[in-house]
N, C-alpha and C positions, 0 to 999 in steps of 0.2 A: 263853557269849556275853554281850554287854553290851547293856543297854537304856539309852539316854540320849537327850539332846536331839539334834536334827539340825541342827547349826550354829546359825544365828541365827533360824531359822524358828520362830515362836511356835506352840505347840500341836501340834508334830510330834514323833513318837517315832521315833528311829532304831534299827534292829536291825542289829547288826554280826555277820556271819558265822554266823547261826543262822536256822532256820525258826521260824515261829510255829506252835505246836501248840495245837489247840483240843480240848476234850473232845468225845467222841463225841456226835453229834446237835446240836452247837452250830455256829455259823457267824459270819460277819461281818454285822452288822446295818446296813443302809442306811436305816433308818427315818427318819433326819433329812432324807431327800430325797424324802419322800412327795409325788410329783407326777404320779401316774398319772391319766389322764382316764377309765380304765376301772375295773373292779372288781378291785382289787389283792388278791392272796391271800397274798403274802409279800414282804418285803424283806430276808430273811436268806439269804445265800449259804452253803450248807451242804455242797457237795460238788464236788470236782474230781478226776478220775482219768483217766489215760492207760494204755493197755495193748494187748495183742495177743490174738487169739482165732483159732480154726480154724473157718471157715465151711463149711457143707455145702450142696450143691445136689443136689436129687433128680435122678437120672439113670435112664433106662431103658436100661441097658447102658452100658458105657464106664467109664473110671477117671479118677482125678484125677492130673494131673501136679504141680500146685501148688495149695495152698489156703492163703491168707494173709489175715488180717484185722487191722486196727488200729482202735482206738476212742479217742474223747475224750468223757468225760462231764462236762458242766458243769451243775450243779444237777440238774434232772429231764429234761434233754435229752441224748441220745446221738447222736453222729455216728460212723458206721462207714464204712470204706473196705475193699473186698475185692478180691482178685485170685484167680481160680479158672481153672486150666487143665484143660480136659477133653481126655482122650486116648482113642483107640480107641472112640469113640462109634459104635455100630452103625448107627444110622439117624437121619436128620433128624427133628426133632419138629414142624416147622412152627410155627405160632404156638400155643403151649400154655402152660398154667400150670405154673410151676416153683416149688418151695418152697425158700427160703433159710432155713437153720436154723443152730444153733450160735451164736446171738447172745450178746453179753456180758451183756445185761440183758433182762429181760422187757419187753414192750411194754405200755403202758397202753392196753388195748383200749377204754376209755371214749372216748379221743381219736379212735379210728377214722381216724387219719391218719398216714401217714408220707410223707416226701418222698424219693423215691429214683429212681435211674436205673441201668440196666445196659447197658454198652457193650462192643463188641468191641475188641480191641487196635487195629484200624484206625479206631476212633472211631464206628462205626455204632451208633446207638441200637437196642437189641434188646428193650427192655422197661422198664416203669415198675413200681415197687413199691407194693403196698398191704398193709394189715394183713390177715394170714391168721388169726392167733390171737395169744395173748400171747407165744409163743416163736418165731414164724416170720413171714417176709415173703413174699408171693406176687408173683412176677414173671410177667407175660404176655410170654413171649419165645420166639424161635425158636433152637434149638440145632442147628447144622448137623451133617451126617454127616462130621465131620472133627475134627482137633485144633484147638482154639480157646482163646484166653484171653479171659476176661470180667472187666471191671472194674465194681464197683458202688460207689455212694456213696449212703448213706441217712441221714436224720436222723429220729429218732423220740422220742416222749415216754415216760418210764417212770413 
């Protein structure tokens, strides 16, 4: 790859057909823009990652038809999207706590906050997520006595 000037723009570096590789634990420092009105803890961007994972949902009877999860990690924040199809579920649970596990990263339990929602394929909201422990999210949701597909979207801090 070639590192050179980016045309006539002063102070700009152009990278041609290569990625920028940083040493482990290093990142992009935005310290020159220190403009937070709160208590800033860092202006170094150190991590970005995308991937897939296999989520688990505790069931009392029944099987999985499909379990699929994707995630994007940006710094210390993780966004996950899940699709879980439950088949042959023997009985409706009513409104009960269900544990979502198999997360791609442990949750920072000091934060005690996740933002999440769990919906059916028809769009009905069946539960909200809260921190259960460092490796699981607790949904208070109803799982019917039938095959159903559930979609989850959760954001949490690691």
